[in-house]
N, C-alpha and C positions, 0 to 999 in steps of 0.2 A: 566204725561208720564212716560213708562214702563222705569224700571232700569236695569243694569245689576250686579249680583253681583257674585262676586268671590268669593268662598269658601275656607277658610284655613282648615286644617286637625283638630286642635282643636275645632272648632266650631261643627263639626260632632262628636266628641267625647266626647263633653260636653252634645250635644242635638241631638242625631241622627233624632229625627222628624223635625230637622232645613232644611231639604229638601222640606218639605211640608209648611213651615211658611212664604214663600214670595210671595203668593197670585199670581198675575197674571204678576209678573217679570220674568225676565230671569235670570238663575243659569248655572254659568261656575263652573265646578271642574276640575282644574288642574290633569293633569296624575300621578304628584307628590304625591297630596293627597290620591289617589287610591293605589299607593304603599304604602305610610304610613300606611293608614288603614288595608292592608293587613298584615303589621308587626306588627300590635297591636292586631290581632284577637285571637292570643293564649293566651293573656293575661287572668289570671283566673278573675282578677280583673273587677270593672265597666268599664273601660275602654276597654276590651277585648269584654263585653257584649255590649256595644255600638259599635263597630267596626267591629263586626258580624251582628247586626241589620241594620249599615249603608250598608254593603255588600249586604243583602240581599234587601235592599230597591232599591238599583242600580240594581240588577238583575231582580226585578219583573218591572222596568222601561224599558226593553229591550223588554218586548211585545209589548212595543209600538211604537218601531222602532229601528235605529241604533243610539247608545249614541253618537257617533261621528257626526252624522249630527243633532242631537238635537229630542228630545221627548217631547209630551206635560206632562207637570207636574201639577198634580192638577186639579181641576173644574174649577178654575177661569181664565184658559188661560196662566199659565206660561209655562215655557219651561226650560227644563237642558238638558245640554251637557256636554260631557269630553272631554277634548282639549289638546294637547300637547303643550310642550314649544318648541318655534322655535330657532335655533342657533343663526340665525341674531339677533333677540331680544335681548337674551345676552348677544349679542357683543356691544350693545347699551347701557348696563347697565354702571355707574360708576366704574372705575377700582378696587375699593375695595369691589364691590358686584360681581363680576365676578367669583367666586369661582365655582357658579353652585350649592350649597347646595340647600336642599328643599325650604328654606324662598326665595331664589334669584329666583327659577323657578317659583314658586308662583307668586313673583313680575313681572316677565317677561309675564306670561300669560297676567296679567291685565294689562299692559303696552302695548301689543300686542293688544288687545281687543279695548283701549282707542283708538290705532291708527287706527284701521281699521272701527271704528265707526267716527272716523275725515273724512278719506277718504270718506266715503260715504256720507257725510253731515248730517247725522241725528243726530249725538253726544248725544244720549241719556247718561246720567251719567253710569259710570262704577264706582264702588265701591266695594273694598277689604274688606272682613267681616273676622276679627280675632279676637281672644281673647289674643294675644302673641302683649304685649305693646311695644317691641323692634321693630317688625314687622310693626306695625303702624307708629313707629317714621319712619323708612325707606321708607316707602310707601309716607308718606309727603315729604321726603327728594328728592324723585326721581319725585312728582307732580301727585300721585295718592290721591285720595280719599279713606281714609280708616276708618273703625268704628267698635266699640266692638259689638258683639253679644248680644243684649238687651232685646231678646224676655221673657226671665223667670227673669231679673233683677229687683229690687225692690229700689226705692228711699228710703233711710231711715229716710229722712226728711219728706216724705208723709206716712210712715209705718202706718196704723190702728192702735190707740194706745188703742182701746178698752174701753174707757171712754170718758166722756165730763161733761159741766157743763151747767146747764140751770137756769136762773133767773126764778122764778115763785112768785104769790102772795101768802099770808099767806092762804088763803082757797084753793087755788089750792094744795098747799102743804100736807093740811090736807084732801084733797079729794085722794091724794095718798096713804094714809092709809085706806081707806075704800074700801072695793071690790067694783067692780071690779079692782079699781085702775083709775090713772087717764090719761083720751084719750090725745093722743100727737097731735091730730087732732087741728088747730087752735094756737099751742104754738109756740113760734118765736125759731124756731130748726133753728141752722145756714146750717146744712147738715142732711140730711135723717140719722135717726139712725138704727142701724144696730141690729140685733136679739142678744140680752142677753148683751147689751153694757151697762157698767155701766155709772150711770147719778149721779152727784152731785148736787142738787137741793138748790138754794139759796134764801131765803126770800129777795124779792125786798125791803121791809121796814125795814127789821133787816139784814143786811148780815150776822151777825154772827151766825145767825138759819141756820141751813143745813141739810139735810135728802139723805142718800145715796140711790138710788133705781138702777132697772134695768129693761129693755125694753123687754117687752114680745110682740114678734112681730106676734104672733098667734092673739090676741086680741089688736095690736096695743095700747099698754096701758103702763103704768109706775108703776111699783108696788115696797115696799120696800123691803130690803134684809131679806128673811127669814131665813136661817141657819147660816151665818157668827156671828149675834149677840148673836145666842144661842149657838154655839159652844163651847164644852168641851174638849179641846185639851189636859191638863195637863200643860204643862210648856210654851205653845205656846198659844200666841193671836194676832192677828192684831195689827201693833203698826202705821200705816198710811192706808188712804181711799185706795190705791190702792192695799194693802194686803188685806182689807177688800173685794174689789169687787172680788179678786182671790180667798181668801178661800170659799166666797159665791158662784163660780163656781164650787169650788172643790169639796164643800160637795153635789152638785146638780145630784143626779143619772141620771137626763135626758139629762144633758149635757155629751156628749159621748166623744169630742175631746177637749181640753185646751192648749192654747199655753200660755206659761209664757216667756217674754222678759223682759231683765232689765241688768244694770251693775250689776258688782261685788257686792255682800252683799247685794241686795235686799231683799233676804230671797225667792227666786224662788224654790230652790230645797227643803229647809226646809219645806217649808209650801205645796208642793207636797207631800212629804214623810210623815209629821204629818196628812194631811187628808187621804192620802192612807191607813196608820196604823189604825186609827180610824174607818174606814169603813171597814177595813179586819178584825180586831181584835176583836172592840167593837160591831161595827153594822152587821157583818155578810153579807154585801153586796156584798162582792166579794171574791172568795175565796183564794186568796193571791194577795201580792204585786209583782209586778215584776219589777225589775230594769234592765236597761242597760245603756251603753253610748259608744260612738266611743273610739276605741284604738289608740288614736293619742296623741303622746308626746308634751309636750312644747318645749323640746330643742331637743339635740342629744340622739338617742336612747340609751340603756344601754346595749342592747343586748339580746340573749337568755335567755327566762325566764323558768327555770326547774320545772316539776311537772304536774299535771292535769288541768284541764280548770280550776276548782276553784283556785287553786294556781297562774295560769298564770293572772287570772282575779283580784286577790287580791289587787297589787297594782293601779291598775284601778279604782277600787271600794273603795280605802281609802277614798276619799272626801265622799262617801255615807255612811261608816262606822261612820266618825267622824259626820255627821247630824244625825244619828240614835242613837249616844253615846248621842248627846246633848238632845235628844228627851226622852229617857229613861234614861239615867244616873241621878244623882243626889248626890250635895254635902252639906255638913253643912251651907259650905258657902252662897249657893243661898237660903237658907231657909230664910222666912220672907223678902224678898226683892220683892216678886212680880215675875211676869212673864219676862223670859231674853229677850231680844232684839231676834226677829226674823230673823237672819243674815246669818245664815250658821254655820260652824265648829269654827269661831274665837270667839265665846262667851264661857261660862262658861265650856259648855260641851266638847270644843275643848281640854279641860286639863286631859279629862278622870274622870270626874265626877264620873262616877261609881266608886265603889271600885274594883269591878270584872274586870274591862280593858274596853276599846272601843270594843276587837273583843267578848266579853262574849254576849252582846245583840245581835249581828249580827248572832251567833252561834245558840242562843237559837230560835231566829226568824224562821231560816233556819230550825231547829230541828224539831219545831212544824208545818212547813210545811206553815208557813205564809209569808215567804220571797223566792224568789228565783231571781236568778242572771242567765242574758243571755248576752252572747255575739252576738252583732249585726251580727259578720259574718256567724254566722249558722242560723239567724232567716228566711232565706225564705224558703218557702213552709209550715211554720207552720200556725196554727189557735190557737188564742189564745183566749178561752171562759172566760168569768166570772171572769177576771182578772182586778187588779189596775195598768197600767202600766205607768212606770215614765223613759221617754227617756231623760236623762240627758246631757247637753254640746251638746245638738241638732244642733248649730250653726256650727260645723264640718261636717255637713252630705251635701251631696249633694241633688237636689230634686229628684232623682231617689232614692235614699237610701230611705230617708222620705217616697215617695210614696212605697216602698217596704213593712217598718216598718209599715205604717198605715194601709194598706190594709191586713195584719196580724189580724187586730183585731176582734175577734168571738163577737158571742151574747151576750150581758151582759157586755161586758170589758169597761173601760174608761180608755184612754190614755192620757195623758200629755208629753208635750215637754217641755224642759227649756232651755233657753241658753243667752249667752251675744253675740252678734252680732259683737260686737267692741273686743272680744278676741276669734280669730279666729286661728288656728295653723295647720289647713288641707291647704295646699299650692294652692289646686285646686279651691277652693271657696274664696269667700269675702264677705263682709258685706253686699252686694247686691246682690250675688246671690248663698249664700247659702240656704238649704232645709227649716229652720226655717222661715226664713221671707218670703220665697216663700209658704210654707204651711198658714202663716197668712193671707196673701191675698187671697190665693185661696178659704179658707173658710170662709172669712170674709161676713157676715149676714146669715149665715147657721142656722137653728134652734139648729141642734146638736152641734154646736162648739160655744166656747168661748175665748175670748184673753184678755189679760191685760198686759199693758207696765208699769211696776213697776220702779219707778224714783228714789227714796229716800233710800240711803244704810243704814241699821240697823244694819250691824255686828260690827261695832265700830267707834269711831269719826275718826281714824287713816286711816280704812280702806274705809271711805265715802270721807276722804281728798286726799286721795292717788286716788281713781276712778276720781275724779273731776279734781285735778291738773296734774297728768300724763296719 
C-alpha cells in the first residue's frame, strides 16, 4: 500500500536527498517547511548548504509540473506536492496548539491530509516524518502516526564489529599458517565473513590454543596476522586481541581506510598515532602525519580564542599532544617496566614523561615536516596525497562531513577515523546517526577498508571502571 509522508524541515536539513528516498510513496511538503528552508539558506555551515540543495531539488521538480498539484518524484512512481495549512484545520487543534507556529502548521497539514483520505475512503497511512522528538510526541497526542527519519541510522547493537570467533580443528589451524592459507569454504561460519575481518581461531580440542587471522576476500582464505606480531613501535604494543587486529590493519599499506570504534581508554587514538609515526618517520611510506578533529566542546564555550590558526587549534589538539608525548617521552620511572598500557594520555606519558615538556615533541615533529594539523572547517577542496591522516573524535561528525573528509583522500594516502559513539558532544547527531557509524556500515566488506570495535579499556583500572559503570 502506498503511503503519504509529511516531511518536517529538520529531515531535509539533515539529508537533502531524503526527497528521493521514499520510493513509490507520496510526499507532502508543507509551505511552512519551504519558508524555514528559505531562512536557513544563508547559513554558511552545513545546514545552509543542505537548505540550498533542497531548494535546487524542489526547483528542478517544477519542470515536471505544478508543485501545488503534485509532480512525479523519482523513477518508482512516487509523487511530491507542496501544500498549505488551512485555517479551519488549525482551529481543530487542541487549544494549547493553536499558536500557529511552524510545528503546529505542519501538524495541521498532516491532520488535514489524514481527514481527506478518510473522506475519500481509501485511507492510506499518513505518516509525519520528523527528527524533532517533541513534535513526534505532539503528533501522537493528536492521533497522528509520527516516525523518525531512519534512512541513515545505524543500530549500535547491530554495528559491524570487524572481528569474530571460529572453532576449527588443529589440522585446520596449522593449514592457516601455510600459504595460501585456510579456505573458508566448508567452515561453520555463522555469517559471511567480510573483507579484512579479524578472526580468532579456537582449537576445538584445546580451547586455550588460539590463533589470530584475517580474512582475505580476494582468495577467500584465512591468513595469519603478518604485521602486528612483528611491529616495533617503541613503548607501544597491543595489549589485547582487538588492539592486535587494529594494529595489523593500521600497518597494512593496502588498507586505505580504517575505522576504530570503542569506549574511552581503549587505545584508538594512541594506536593510530603510533602506527602513523612509525610509517612516516621510520618506514617513509607517507610524507607526513596529518591530524584533525572536530572543534566541538564538551560544555559551554569559553569564548573567542586569540592568535593564528595554529594557536586557535592548540586547545583542541591537546589530547593529540598528550598522546604524542606518551609515545615519544620517557622517564626513569618507566624504564625496566616493559611497555606501558596502550590507553591514551592517562598513562605515564600524560605526566609529561619527557624532561623537555609535552609541547617539545609536537614542535619538533612539525619543524621536521613530519606532522601537520588541519582544521576540518577548511578541508573542503583540498587534495591530500601520500599522507597518513588521523581524524580523531569522528563520532561528532555528520555523515555529510565524513563524506567530505574521505573524498579529500589522494593517491597513496591512508585515513583513520576514531571515536566513541557513546560520547557525542555535537547536538545534531546521536549514537546512531553520526558519520562514524554510518561510515562503518557503508564500507563494510570493501577490500580497501577495515574496521575494529575495541572493547577493553587499557588506560587505567579506574578509567575502565568508570567507562563501564558511568
